[in-house]
C-alpha positions in Angstrom: 2.4 -18.1 6.6 2.7 -18.9 2.9 2.1 -15.4 1.8 4.9 -14.0 3.9 7.2 -16.8 2.7 6.5 -15.6 -0.9 7.1 -11.9 0.0 10.3 -12.7 1.9 11.8 -14.1 -1.3 12.6 -10.5 -2.2 15.4 -9.1 0.0 13.9 -5.5 -0.1 10.4 -6.7 0.8 11.8 -9.0 3.5 13.6 -6.0 5.1 10.3 -4.0 5.1 8.4 -6.9 6.7 11.1 -7.0 9.5 10.7 -3.3 10.0 6.9 -3.5 10.2 7.1 -6.5 12.5 9.4 -4.6 14.9 7.2 -1.5 14.8 4.1 -3.6 15.6 5.9 -5.2 18.6 6.6 -1.7 20.0 3.0 -0.6 19.5 1.5 -3.7 21.1 -1.1 -4.2 18.2 -3.2 -7.2 17.5 -2.7 -10.0 15.0 -2.3 -9.2 11.3 -5.1 -11.5 10.3 -8.8 -11.4 10.8 -10.2 -13.8 13.4 -13.8 -14.8 13.6 -15.1 -15.3 17.1 -18.1 -14.3 19.3 -16.5 -10.9 20.2 -16.1 -10.1 16.5 -19.8 -10.6 16.0 -20.7 -7.7 18.3 -21.8 -4.6 16.4 -19.1 -1.9 16.0 -19.8 1.6 17.1 -22.2 3.2 14.7 -20.7 5.1 11.8 -22.5 7.3 9.4 -23.2 5.7 6.0 -20.3 6.0 3.6 -17.9 6.9 6.4 -19.3 10.4 6.6 -20.9 12.2 9.4 -24.5 13.2 9.0 -24.7 16.8 7.8 -25.9 19.1 10.6 -24.9 21.2 13.5 -23.0 19.7 16.5 -22.5 21.6 19.7 -20.5 21.4 22.9 -19.5 23.8 25.7 -16.0 24.5 27.0 -15.7 26.0 30.5 -12.9 28.3 31.7 -11.6 25.3 33.7 -11.6 23.1 30.6 -9.5 25.7 28.8 -7.1 26.1 31.7 -6.7 22.4 32.1 -6.2 21.8 28.4 -3.8 24.7 27.7 -1.2 25.8 30.2 0.5 29.1 29.6 3.5 28.8 27.3 2.3 25.6 25.5 2.0 25.9 21.7 -1.5 27.2 20.9 -2.3 28.4 24.5 -2.3 32.1 23.4 -5.2 31.3 21.0 -7.6 30.3 23.8 -6.4 32.8 26.4 -9.1 35.4 25.5 -11.8 32.8 26.0 -10.8 32.4 29.7 -12.6 35.7 30.5 -15.9 33.8 30.1 -17.3 31.1 32.4 -18.4 29.1 29.3 -17.9 29.2 25.6 -20.3 27.3 23.4 -18.6 25.6 20.5 -20.4 24.6 17.3 -19.4 22.8 14.2 -21.4 22.7 11.0 -20.8 19.6 8.9 -21.8 19.7 5.3 -20.8 17.2 2.7 -17.3 16.6 4.0 -16.6 20.1 5.1 -16.6 21.5 8.6 -16.9 25.0 9.9 -16.2 25.6 13.6 -17.6 28.6 15.5 -17.3 29.8 19.1 -19.7 31.9 21.0 -17.7 33.7 23.6 -20.0 36.1 25.5 -22.8 34.9 23.3 -21.4 36.4 20.2 -20.8 34.1 17.2 -17.2 34.1 16.0 -15.8 32.2 13.1 -13.0 29.8 13.8 -11.7 26.7 12.0 -12.7 25.9 8.4 -11.7 22.9 6.4 -12.6 19.4 5.4 -12.5 16.0 7.1 -11.9 12.4 6.1 -12.4 9.2 7.9 -10.7 5.8 7.7 -11.8 3.2 10.2 -11.2 4.8 13.7 -9.1 7.7 12.4 -10.7 11.1 11.9 -8.6 13.7 10.1 -9.3 17.4 9.9 -7.6 19.4 7.1 -7.7 23.1 7.7 -7.9 25.4 4.7 -4.5 26.6 3.7 -2.6 23.8 5.5 -1.0 20.6 4.3 -0.8 18.7 7.6 -4.1 17.1 8.9 -5.1 17.0 12.5 -5.5 13.2 13.2 -7.5 11.7 16.1 -9.6 8.7 17.0 -13.4 9.0 16.6 -16.7 7.4 17.3 -20.3 8.4 16.5 -23.4 6.8 18.1 -26.0 8.6 16.0 -26.2 11.5 18.4 -22.7 12.2 19.8 -19.4 12.6 18.0 -16.5 11.7 20.3 -13.1 12.8 19.2 -10.0 11.8 21.3 -6.3 11.2 21.2 -5.6 14.1 18.9 -2.0 13.9 17.6 -0.8 17.4 17.7 1.5 19.6 19.8 -1.0 22.4 19.8 -3.1 22.4 23.0 -5.8 24.7 21.5 -6.7 22.1 18.9 -6.8 19.3 21.4 -8.9 21.4 23.9 -11.5 22.6 21.4 -11.9 19.3 19.5 -11.6 16.6 22.1 -12.6 17.9 25.6 -16.2 17.0 25.3 -18.5 15.0 22.9 -20.0 17.0 20.1 -23.8 16.6 20.3 -25.8 16.6 17.0 -28.4 19.3 17.7 -29.8 19.9 14.2 -29.7 17.5 11.2 -29.4 18.9 7.8 
């Protein structure tokens, strides 16, 4: 490609292109150029306007079995969910408002505050940034207008993966 030939004229840039190419080969990613074909004309999963989720309340329920399957004793973060295993189910709720998210749990029916922070979206990546931390929780996302599906969270902490990605979050109240 002519653009790459121009970029490779610089030894430093050429070295970076080689590194990126090698990384792409290990990740088995697609081509580095857009292609127009019939498949590309299919609508992408719906995203909220402006790459934001609609403001509102989203809900999902974790069962005792979900928690035990997601967090084994001794794993980082497991101790944070252990108290919830005394209940058959724990309703989880997130309130999204203009780029911020507040997460609540209802163990035994009583509302308890949990995670608070902001989120940002870039293409299929959804990042949560908890208040007081510098490292975002990154994951894949989709939203069909009613259900927010979070998956493939990249963290060592099982409590985050279990709470955020076990089940879809259903939009129960817009606002």
